[in-house]
One Martini backbone bead per residue (centre of mass of N, CA, C, O) as a GRO file, in nm:
protein
  463
    1MET     BB    1   0.095   0.037   0.024
    2LYS     BB    2   0.038   0.373  -0.084
    3THR     BB    3   0.148   0.712  -0.002
    4SER     BB    4   0.055   1.039  -0.086
    5ILE     BB    5   0.257   1.321  -0.029
    6ILE     BB    6   0.125   1.654  -0.001
    7LEU     BB    7   0.302   1.956  -0.071
    8LEU     BB    8   0.335   2.302   0.005
    9THR     BB    9   0.512   2.588  -0.136
   10TYR     BB   10   0.619   2.930   0.000
   11ASN     BB   11   0.881   2.964   0.075
   12GLN     BB   12   1.038   2.894   0.362
   13LEU     BB   13   1.286   2.689   0.343
   14ASP     BB   14   1.379   2.621   0.633
   15VAL     BB   15   1.112   2.491   0.713
   16SER     BB   16   1.088   2.278   0.488
   17LYS     BB   17   1.346   2.120   0.560
   18LYS     BB   18   1.245   2.007   0.829
   19CYS     BB   19   1.022   1.840   0.705
   20PHE     BB   20   1.190   1.667   0.510
   21GLU     BB   21   1.377   1.547   0.728
   22SER     BB   22   1.150   1.403   0.890
   23LEU     BB   23   1.055   1.225   0.659
   24GLU     BB   24   1.324   1.078   0.616
   25LYS     BB   25   1.337   0.961   0.918
   26TYR     BB   26   0.995   0.872   0.968
   27THR     BB   27   0.974   0.737   0.670
   28ASN     BB   28   0.883   0.497   0.446
   29LYS     BB   29   0.988   0.507   0.123
   30ASP     BB   30   0.833   0.244   0.006
   31GLN     BB   31   0.530   0.384   0.102
   32VAL     BB   32   0.605   0.654  -0.059
   33GLU     BB   33   0.516   0.973  -0.206
   34ILE     BB   34   0.656   1.294  -0.295
   35ILE     BB   35   0.461   1.592  -0.336
   36VAL     BB   36   0.558   1.911  -0.476
   37VAL     BB   37   0.402   2.234  -0.453
   38ASP     BB   38   0.490   2.533  -0.603
   39ASN     BB   39   0.381   2.892  -0.550
   40GLY     BB   40   0.630   3.093  -0.635
   41SER     BB   41   0.909   3.096  -0.539
   42THR     BB   42   1.214   3.325  -0.438
   43ASP     BB   43   1.428   3.164  -0.209
   44GLY     BB   44   1.526   2.863  -0.340
   45THR     BB   45   1.313   2.634  -0.341
   46ARG     BB   46   1.317   2.540  -0.638
   47GLU     BB   47   1.614   2.449  -0.644
   48TYR     BB   48   1.589   2.242  -0.420
   49LEU     BB   49   1.377   2.060  -0.557
   50LYS     BB   50   1.546   1.997  -0.816
   51SER     BB   51   1.778   1.849  -0.631
   52ASN     BB   52   1.529   1.632  -0.569
   53PRO     BB   53   1.449   1.337  -0.727
   54SER     BB   54   1.239   1.210  -0.514
   55PHE     BB   55   1.061   1.426  -0.610
   56ILE     BB   56   0.748   1.542  -0.702
   57THR     BB   57   0.738   1.829  -0.916
   58ILE     BB   58   0.555   2.145  -0.895
   59LEU     BB   59   0.578   2.453  -1.088
   60ASN     BB   60   0.459   2.761  -1.015
   61ASP     BB   61   0.418   3.100  -1.117
   62LYS     BB   62   0.179   3.097  -0.910
   63ASN     BB   63  -0.056   3.132  -0.664
   64MET     BB   64  -0.296   2.861  -0.606
   65GLY     BB   65  -0.318   2.773  -0.340
   66PHE     BB   66  -0.423   2.518  -0.150
   67ALA     BB   67  -0.642   2.383  -0.322
   68GLY     BB   68  -0.501   2.399  -0.599
   69GLY     BB   69  -0.240   2.249  -0.521
   70CYS     BB   70  -0.368   1.985  -0.421
   71ASN     BB   71  -0.506   1.914  -0.691
   72GLN     BB   72  -0.243   1.878  -0.845
   73GLY     BB   73  -0.143   1.642  -0.671
   74ILE     BB   74  -0.379   1.447  -0.726
   75GLU     BB   75  -0.331   1.409  -1.038
   76VAL     BB   76  -0.032   1.254  -0.975
   77ALA     BB   77  -0.125   1.053  -0.786
   78THR     BB   78  -0.071   0.683  -0.687
   79GLY     BB   79  -0.201   0.633  -0.428
   80ASP     BB   80  -0.421   0.485  -0.194
   81ASN     BB   81  -0.332   0.743  -0.042
   82LEU     BB   82  -0.378   1.077   0.095
   83LEU     BB   83  -0.143   1.335   0.212
   84PHE     BB   84  -0.189   1.644   0.372
   85LEU     BB   85   0.098   1.867   0.415
   86ASN     BB   86   0.248   2.091   0.582
   87ASN     BB   87   0.562   2.264   0.575
   88ASP     BB   88   0.516   2.354   0.901
   89THR     BB   89   0.639   2.062   0.984
   90ILE     BB   90   0.695   1.780   1.222
   91VAL     BB   91   0.760   1.464   1.220
   92THR     BB   92   0.719   1.139   1.374
   93GLU     BB   93   0.734   0.856   1.512
   94ASN     BB   94   0.470   0.669   1.371
   95TRP     BB   95   0.267   0.869   1.237
   96LEU     BB   96   0.160   0.704   0.984
   97ASP     BB   97   0.097   0.422   1.098
   98ALA     BB   98  -0.124   0.515   1.296
   99MET     BB   99  -0.317   0.633   1.081
  100LEU     BB  100  -0.347   0.380   0.902
  101ALA     BB  101  -0.463   0.191   1.115
  102LEU     BB  102  -0.719   0.363   1.154
  103LEU     BB  103  -0.827   0.390   0.860
  104TYR     BB  104  -0.841   0.046   0.849
  105SER     BB  105  -1.038  -0.033   1.103
  106ASN     BB  106  -1.273   0.108   0.920
  107GLU     BB  107  -1.473   0.150   0.642
  108ARG     BB  108  -1.601   0.435   0.743
  109ILE     BB  109  -1.328   0.552   0.737
  110GLY     BB  110  -1.193   0.848   0.550
  111MET     BB  111  -1.050   1.031   0.784
  112VAL     BB  112  -0.727   1.148   0.920
  113GLY     BB  113  -0.570   1.277   1.224
  114PRO     BB  114  -0.363   1.435   1.433
  115VAL     BB  115  -0.181   1.556   1.681
  116SER     BB  116  -0.106   1.889   1.837
  117ASN     BB  117   0.017   2.211   1.931
  118TYR     BB  118  -0.105   2.365   1.651
  119VAL     BB  119  -0.449   2.366   1.688
  120SER     BB  120  -0.772   2.334   1.645
  121GLY     BB  121  -0.949   2.183   1.872
  122LEU     BB  122  -0.919   1.828   1.946
  123GLN     BB  123  -0.602   1.811   1.844
  124ARG     BB  124  -0.504   1.958   2.084
  125ILE     BB  125  -0.208   1.963   2.285
  126ASP     BB  126  -0.002   1.949   2.544
  127VAL     BB  127   0.331   2.076   2.583
  128ASN     BB  128   0.704   2.051   2.701
  129TYR     BB  129   0.879   2.145   2.485
  130GLN     BB  130   1.164   2.372   2.369
  131SER     BB  131   1.260   2.204   2.110
  132ASP     BB  132   1.314   2.032   1.823
  133ASP     BB  133   1.491   1.802   1.962
  134GLU     BB  134   1.227   1.717   2.160
  135ILE     BB  135   0.985   1.613   1.992
  136ASN     BB  136   1.018   1.301   1.959
  137GLU     BB  137   1.033   1.225   2.258
  138PHE     BB  138   0.759   1.327   2.328
  139ALA     BB  139   0.595   1.156   2.127
  140LEU     BB  140   0.672   0.879   2.236
  141GLN     BB  141   0.559   0.917   2.524
  142TYR     BB  142   0.272   1.006   2.459
  143CYS     BB  143   0.177   0.777   2.255
  144GLU     BB  144   0.205   0.543   2.459
  145THR     BB  145  -0.044   0.640   2.644
  146VAL     BB  146  -0.241   0.621   2.350
  147LYS     BB  147  -0.233   0.354   2.226
  148GLY     BB  148  -0.490   0.299   1.987
  149LYS     BB  149  -0.625   0.572   2.012
  150SER     BB  150  -0.947   0.744   1.953
  151LYS     BB  151  -1.160   0.990   1.774
  152GLN     BB  152  -1.459   1.114   1.687
  153VAL     BB  153  -1.540   1.362   1.434
  154LEU     BB  154  -1.634   1.666   1.228
  155ARG     BB  155  -1.324   1.779   1.242
  156LEU     BB  156  -1.036   1.857   1.045
  157VAL     BB  157  -0.722   1.974   1.006
  158GLY     BB  158  -0.524   2.067   0.712
  159PHE     BB  159  -0.218   2.016   0.805
  160CYS     BB  160  -0.318   1.693   0.842
  161LEU     BB  161  -0.435   1.463   0.588
  162LEU     BB  162  -0.587   1.142   0.574
  163VAL     BB  163  -0.694   0.978   0.263
  164LYS     BB  164  -0.888   0.805   0.082
  165ARG     BB  165  -0.920   0.768  -0.250
  166GLU     BB  166  -1.227   0.721  -0.272
  167VAL     BB  167  -1.296   0.991  -0.141
  168ILE     BB  168  -1.155   1.192  -0.332
  169GLU     BB  169  -1.310   1.097  -0.585
  170LYS     BB  170  -1.593   1.181  -0.481
  171LEU     BB  171  -1.507   1.491  -0.412
  172LYS     BB  172  -1.300   1.620  -0.614
  173GLY     BB  173  -1.156   1.754  -0.397
  174PHE     BB  174  -1.098   2.078  -0.365
  175ASP     BB  175  -1.232   2.394  -0.307
  176GLU     BB  176  -1.131   2.687  -0.496
  177ARG     BB  177  -1.298   2.922  -0.358
  178PHE     BB  178  -1.083   2.893  -0.124
  179LYS     BB  179  -0.862   3.114  -0.104
  180PHE     BB  180  -0.537   2.996  -0.017
  181GLY     BB  181  -0.700   2.975   0.279
  182SER     BB  182  -0.966   2.865   0.450
  183PHE     BB  183  -1.231   2.628   0.478
  184GLU     BB  184  -1.141   2.385   0.299
  185ASP     BB  185  -1.146   2.179   0.538
  186ASP     BB  186  -1.436   2.210   0.629
  187ASP     BB  187  -1.556   2.131   0.356
  188ILE     BB  188  -1.431   1.841   0.321
  189CYS     BB  189  -1.544   1.730   0.583
  190LEU     BB  190  -1.844   1.766   0.525
  191ARG     BB  191  -1.849   1.596   0.263
  192THR     BB  192  -1.757   1.336   0.395
  193VAL     BB  193  -1.997   1.306   0.590
  194LEU     BB  194  -2.225   1.320   0.368
  195GLU     BB  195  -2.104   1.039   0.245
  196GLY     BB  196  -2.070   0.854   0.529
  197TYR     BB  197  -1.812   0.930   0.669
  198GLU     BB  198  -1.547   0.918   0.894
  199LEU     BB  199  -1.383   1.105   1.153
  200HIS     BB  200  -1.041   1.083   1.287
  201ILE     BB  201  -0.832   1.072   1.573
  202ALA     BB  202  -0.494   1.006   1.622
  203LEU     BB  203  -0.366   0.998   1.939
  204ASP     BB  204  -0.081   0.832   1.833
  205SER     BB  205  -0.029   1.098   1.653
  206TYR     BB  206   0.252   1.324   1.597
  207VAL     BB  207   0.251   1.680   1.489
  208HIS     BB  208   0.432   1.942   1.432
  209HIS     BB  209   0.328   2.302   1.448
  210TYR     BB  210   0.383   2.628   1.372
  211GLY     BB  211   0.201   2.821   1.205
  212HIS     BB  212   0.145   3.043   0.946
  213VAL     BB  213   0.413   3.079   0.782
  214THR     BB  214   0.325   3.140   0.491
  215PHE     BB  215   0.144   3.381   0.553
  216LYS     BB  216   0.361   3.555   0.704
  217GLY     BB  217   0.546   3.549   0.425
  218ASN     BB  218   0.284   3.702   0.294
  219SER     BB  219   0.211   4.035   0.227
  220GLU     BB  220  -0.060   3.986   0.043
  221ILE     BB  221  -0.178   3.849   0.309
  222ASN     BB  222  -0.469   3.867   0.511
  223ILE     BB  223  -0.576   3.661   0.743
  224THR     BB  224  -0.835   3.793   0.849
  225GLN     BB  225  -0.964   3.858   0.575
  226LEU     BB  226  -0.960   3.570   0.465
  227TYR     BB  227  -1.143   3.446   0.677
  228ILE     BB  228  -1.392   3.619   0.621
  229GLU     BB  229  -1.426   3.552   0.319
  230ASN     BB  230  -1.440   3.234   0.353
  231ARG     BB  231  -1.676   3.228   0.542
  232PHE     BB  232  -1.875   3.351   0.344
  233ARG     BB  233  -1.843   3.126   0.129
  234TYR     BB  234  -1.946   2.901   0.309
  235ILE     BB  235  -2.228   3.018   0.359
  236GLU     BB  236  -2.303   3.044   0.060
  237LYS     BB  237  -2.291   2.731   0.014
  238TRP     BB  238  -2.442   2.608   0.302
  239GLY     BB  239  -2.523   2.800   0.513
  240ASN     BB  240  -2.587   2.886   0.843
  241HIS     BB  241  -2.649   2.586   0.958
  242LEU     BB  242  -2.324   2.490   0.871
  243ILE     BB  243  -2.190   2.675   1.074
  244ASP     BB  244  -2.003   2.548   1.341
  245THR     BB  245  -2.116   2.237   1.377
  246ALA     BB  246  -1.820   2.088   1.438
  247TYR     BB  247  -1.823   2.228   1.723
  248PRO     BB  248  -1.781   2.162   2.033
  249LYS     BB  249  -1.922   2.228   2.358
  250LEU     BB  250  -1.717   2.243   2.622
  251GLU     BB  251  -1.890   2.388   2.842
  252ILE     BB  252  -2.091   2.151   2.847
  253ILE     BB  253  -1.911   1.897   2.881
  254GLU     BB  254  -1.787   1.986   3.164
  255MET     BB  255  -2.090   1.930   3.307
  256VAL     BB  256  -2.084   1.634   3.274
  257PRO     BB  257  -2.150   1.360   3.420
  258SER     BB  258  -1.954   1.067   3.451
  259ASN     BB  259  -2.226   0.857   3.484
  260VAL     BB  260  -2.331   0.871   3.208
  261LYS     BB  261  -2.561   0.679   2.971
  262ARG     BB  262  -2.815   0.876   2.889
  263VAL     BB  263  -2.880   1.113   2.620
  264LEU     BB  264  -3.057   1.428   2.575
  265GLU     BB  265  -3.059   1.649   2.286
  266ILE     BB  266  -3.177   1.960   2.235
  267GLY     BB  267  -3.077   2.066   1.956
  268CYS     BB  268  -2.814   1.892   1.817
  269SER     BB  269  -2.765   1.922   1.536
  270ALA     BB  270  -2.476   1.747   1.422
  271GLY     BB  271  -2.341   1.632   1.713
  272ALA     BB  272  -2.064   1.729   1.837
  273THR     BB  273  -2.119   1.726   2.141
  274GLY     BB  274  -2.221   1.435   2.171
  275LEU     BB  275  -1.970   1.295   2.056
  276GLU     BB  276  -1.775   1.387   2.286
  277ILE     BB  277  -1.932   1.254   2.511
  278LYS     BB  278  -1.901   0.968   2.396
  279ASN     BB  279  -1.591   0.962   2.403
  280ARG     BB  280  -1.578   0.995   2.725
  281TYR     BB  281  -1.855   0.793   2.823
  282THR     BB  282  -1.996   0.573   2.659
  283CYS     BB  283  -2.282   0.666   2.545
  284GLU     BB  284  -2.609   0.733   2.480
  285LEU     BB  285  -2.769   0.894   2.199
  286TYR     BB  286  -3.011   1.161   2.187
  287GLY     BB  287  -3.238   1.358   1.966
  288THR     BB  288  -3.319   1.689   1.849
  289GLU     BB  289  -3.410   1.822   1.508
  290LYS     BB  290  -3.537   2.040   1.262
  291ASN     BB  291  -3.296   1.978   1.072
  292PRO     BB  292  -3.246   1.730   0.845
  293GLU     BB  293  -2.942   1.760   0.775
  294LEU     BB  294  -2.837   1.757   1.065
  295ALA     BB  295  -2.979   1.493   1.154
  296SER     BB  296  -2.828   1.305   0.953
  297ILE     BB  297  -2.554   1.336   1.089
  298ALA     BB  298  -2.624   1.254   1.384
  299SER     BB  299  -2.740   0.963   1.302
  300GLN     BB  300  -2.453   0.822   1.273
  301PHE     BB  301  -2.419   0.834   1.627
  302TYR     BB  302  -2.703   0.818   1.704
  303GLU     BB  303  -2.971   0.637   1.798
  304LYS     BB  304  -3.164   0.906   1.784
  305VAL     BB  305  -3.347   1.145   1.564
  306ASP     BB  306  -3.575   1.393   1.598
  307ILE     BB  307  -3.781   1.577   1.367
  308VAL     BB  308  -3.817   1.857   1.565
  309SER     BB  309  -3.904   2.086   1.765
  310CYS     BB  310  -3.793   2.219   2.070
  311ASP     BB  311  -4.106   2.204   2.206
  312GLU     BB  312  -4.114   1.902   2.205
  313THR     BB  313  -4.259   1.635   2.434
  314ASN     BB  314  -4.375   1.403   2.236
  315LEU     BB  315  -4.186   1.149   2.300
  316SER     BB  316  -4.068   0.802   2.238
  317TYR     BB  317  -4.039   0.782   2.568
  318PRO     BB  318  -3.995   0.685   2.867
  319ASN     BB  319  -4.000   0.732   3.172
  320ASP     BB  320  -3.701   0.748   3.320
  321PHE     BB  321  -3.458   0.729   3.078
  322PHE     BB  322  -3.267   0.968   3.155
  323ASP     BB  323  -2.967   1.120   3.284
  324LEU     BB  324  -2.963   1.348   3.046
  325ILE     BB  325  -3.047   1.694   2.968
  326ILE     BB  326  -3.005   1.916   2.689
  327LEU     BB  327  -3.044   2.293   2.702
  328ASP     BB  328  -2.911   2.463   2.437
  329GLN     BB  329  -3.042   2.736   2.324
  330THR     BB  330  -3.388   2.685   2.361
  331ILE     BB  331  -3.575   2.821   2.575
  332GLU     BB  332  -3.596   3.108   2.421
  333HIS     BB  333  -3.794   2.954   2.190
  334ILE     BB  334  -4.018   2.915   2.411
  335TYR     BB  335  -4.332   3.005   2.521
  336ASP     BB  336  -4.342   2.762   2.766
  337PRO     BB  337  -4.079   2.686   2.960
  338TRP     BB  338  -4.199   2.595   3.234
  339ASN     BB  339  -4.367   2.355   3.126
  340TYR     BB  340  -4.148   2.218   2.964
  341ILE     BB  341  -3.970   2.131   3.200
  342ILE     BB  342  -4.180   1.948   3.332
  343GLU     BB  343  -4.225   1.756   3.087
  344ILE     BB  344  -3.928   1.671   3.011
  345SER     BB  345  -3.856   1.558   3.307
  346LYS     BB  346  -4.010   1.284   3.281
  347LEU     BB  347  -3.757   1.152   3.119
  348LEU     BB  348  -3.616   1.171   3.390
  349LYS     BB  349  -3.441   1.051   3.621
  350PRO     BB  350  -3.391   1.005   3.925
  351SER     BB  351  -3.119   1.217   3.968
  352GLY     BB  352  -3.112   1.363   3.724
  353ASN     BB  353  -3.001   1.584   3.457
  354ILE     BB  354  -2.968   1.940   3.374
  355ILE     BB  355  -2.858   2.134   3.097
  356CYS     BB  356  -2.853   2.497   3.088
  357ARG     BB  357  -2.878   2.764   2.831
  358VAL     BB  358  -2.889   3.128   2.854
  359PRO     BB  359  -2.945   3.443   2.792
  360ASN     BB  360  -2.870   3.782   2.901
  361VAL     BB  361  -3.082   4.068   2.914
  362SER     BB  362  -2.882   4.233   3.136
  363HIS     BB  363  -2.689   4.327   2.948
  364GLY     BB  364  -2.540   4.624   2.882
  365GLU     BB  365  -2.606   4.654   2.575
  366VAL     BB  366  -2.913   4.618   2.610
  367LEU     BB  367  -2.972   4.840   2.819
  368TYR     BB  368  -2.867   5.073   2.648
  369GLN     BB  369  -3.072   5.045   2.427
  370LEU     BB  370  -3.327   5.085   2.602
  371LEU     BB  371  -3.254   5.377   2.695
  372ASN     BB  372  -3.274   5.455   2.370
  373GLY     BB  373  -3.544   5.301   2.264
  374SER     BB  374  -3.429   5.008   2.202
  375TRP     BB  375  -3.503   4.672   2.018
  376ASN     BB  376  -3.280   4.500   1.833
  377TYR     BB  377  -3.313   4.265   1.616
  378LEU     BB  378  -3.132   3.972   1.525
  379ASN     BB  379  -2.953   3.683   1.394
  380ALA     BB  380  -2.798   3.711   1.674
  381GLY     BB  381  -2.795   3.661   2.005
  382ILE     BB  382  -2.985   3.796   2.248
  383LEU     BB  383  -3.166   3.938   1.995
  384ASP     BB  384  -3.285   3.715   1.856
  385LYS     BB  385  -3.552   3.659   1.645
  386GLY     BB  386  -3.625   3.368   1.792
  387HIS     BB  387  -3.685   3.508   2.054
  388VAL     BB  388  -3.954   3.482   2.322
  389ARG     BB  389  -3.760   3.467   2.573
  390PHE     BB  390  -3.639   3.622   2.885
  391PHE     BB  391  -3.331   3.640   3.089
  392THR     BB  392  -3.195   3.622   3.407
  393PRO     BB  393  -3.022   3.498   3.663
  394LYS     BB  394  -3.276   3.491   3.848
  395THR     BB  395  -3.501   3.379   3.639
  396MET     BB  396  -3.370   3.115   3.554
  397ASN     BB  397  -3.409   2.950   3.824
  398LEU     BB  398  -3.733   2.949   3.789
  399LEU     BB  399  -3.742   2.703   3.587
  400PHE     BB  400  -3.663   2.542   3.869
  401PRO     BB  401  -3.833   2.400   4.089
  402ALA     BB  402  -3.767   2.325   4.421
  403HIS     BB  403  -3.952   2.054   4.431
  404MET     BB  404  -3.777   1.924   4.169
  405PHE     BB  405  -3.496   2.088   4.217
  406ASP     BB  406  -3.141   2.109   4.216
  407ILE     BB  407  -2.884   2.330   4.242
  408ILE     BB  408  -2.548   2.261   4.154
  409TYR     BB  409  -2.461   2.468   3.905
  410ASN     BB  410  -2.306   2.781   3.823
  411LYS     BB  411  -2.244   2.961   3.505
  412ASN     BB  412  -2.066   3.228   3.351
  413GLU     BB  413  -2.063   3.420   3.044
  414ASN     BB  414  -1.847   3.670   2.935
  415ILE     BB  415  -1.887   4.014   2.806
  416ASP     BB  416  -1.769   4.295   2.740
  417VAL     BB  417  -1.815   4.631   2.795
  418ASN     BB  418  -1.821   4.936   2.754
  419ILE     BB  419  -1.665   5.148   2.968
  420ASN     BB  420  -1.879   5.377   2.967
  421ILE     BB  421  -2.121   5.200   3.032
  422LYS     BB  422  -2.014   5.094   3.298
  423LEU     BB  423  -1.981   5.368   3.442
  424PHE     BB  424  -2.275   5.455   3.420
  425PHE     BB  425  -2.402   5.219   3.592
  426GLU     BB  426  -2.241   5.279   3.848
  427GLU     BB  427  -2.377   5.558   3.889
  428VAL     BB  428  -2.666   5.457   3.910
  429VAL     BB  429  -2.625   5.287   4.165
  430HIS     BB  430  -2.522   5.519   4.344
  431LEU     BB  431  -2.775   5.698   4.313
  432ALA     BB  432  -2.991   5.496   4.418
  433HIS     BB  433  -2.892   5.489   4.714
  434LYS     BB  434  -2.988   5.784   4.784
  435PHE     BB  435  -3.304   5.665   4.735
  436GLY     BB  436  -3.320   5.358   4.845
  437ILE     BB  437  -3.204   5.198   4.594
  438THR     BB  438  -3.147   4.862   4.483
  439LEU     BB  439  -2.881   4.783   4.212
  440ASP     BB  440  -2.644   4.570   4.239
  441GLU     BB  441  -2.711   4.362   3.996
  442LEU     BB  442  -2.652   4.538   3.757
  443THR     BB  443  -2.333   4.511   3.766
  444THR     BB  444  -2.313   4.203   3.798
  445ASN     BB  445  -2.472   4.148   3.505
  446LEU     BB  446  -2.343   4.325   3.273
  447GLU     BB  447  -2.126   4.080   3.154
  448ILE     BB  448  -2.343   3.872   3.115
  449TYR     BB  449  -2.430   3.663   2.845
  450GLN     BB  450  -2.435   3.368   2.974
  451MET     BB  451  -2.619   3.088   3.125
  452LEU     BB  452  -2.527   2.819   3.342
  453VAL     BB  453  -2.693   2.503   3.438
  454LEU     BB  454  -2.701   2.252   3.701
  455VAL     BB  455  -2.947   2.003   3.753
  456LYS     BB  456  -3.142   1.809   3.994
  457LYS     BB  457  -3.353   1.557   4.026
  458LYS     BB  458  -3.588   1.470   4.229
  459ASN     BB  459  -3.706   1.233   4.396
  460LYS     BB  460  -4.011   1.100   4.499
  461ASN     BB  461  -3.905   1.155   4.811
  462GLY     BB  462  -3.729   1.439   4.791
  463GLY     BB  463  -3.399   1.359   4.742
   0.00000   0.00000   0.00000
């Protein structure tokens, strides 16, 4: 079995050399072919590539971008698998073997990525090495502790992607509308999942990543502007409902009790949060989701997903069935959330838990609007057009009657307000005291953007 390793270069020769040297040291030459696509380097990179006959080299006169360059590599690749690798990386011992073992451990797995020091999402791990010379020793020690372990995800980062040829052929490569780089990996991951394949992280494969070296060396590209433009292109292609759906909500996951066995997630979207809960606790997942396309993705790893609106309580489960119900950013969309909580909690076991998150309408930016006579609904945020009920930290707890629930844990997520608005409200509170009016919670709540609560259902004996 052969793997075609496809790298793109654009200047930064010193960095590229480190990558090539690590490939030479830690990769079996008989099992790979290395394809290098240069996007118009002017620093000696092209001459270096020409001097290495072991490389299959494509020299572009202009920058074709990440997607365009990778597609050129795909056209000449002869491997059974294709691996897309950034040139600002250093691979380590057993990196490719571990990913290949995972890729072929299950016919449903279509794409695999390693863990790294510099990467977004669930692939990032903490490292303690201080120099390049220490990278491989760290990798050997770390990977031994997680040997053979992996986790399923909905998104892998494009700095290092191993893909079966059959998958690439179905997808017809990368979408070149995502110019230069950013969101082309989100796009190909989504298309892979929609084709019915799984994405997995090989926890025992480590690749060091410097990060954004090529971008930083290209004065013609503004990374922030490129991200914004390609994010817009992604939304234009897929719609708002499929943006950010592959990111698990770690703040929710951190509140999940460790003994959970059966979970119901209301409004589960594509299931990224539930999937990570399943990775950690090996539990059964159930969900509701009104969007059929998102529900179809979640159904690949949930036991069942009902395509219903978030206020539906007539679900086909017996009472006392679930250990945990997740109500993340759903309650504010329900006309009678107080009764909804009572009805949905019938599905919860005695001593089962609910995790609930709602926005705080007493955030400073909203109050400032109101004082100006405005209440401007938006497409997202606290005043989302779909919100029909509004809560403060005090009124949120009233969703959970004391005779039915115990409040176990409260957590607030803050977003700073403009300093002048903050100073203004502090003066209001000070002035109110002169008139015997207590408004102390006004400033306490001012920067709370969303409120999270973990509650426990009391058993039938009141305990």
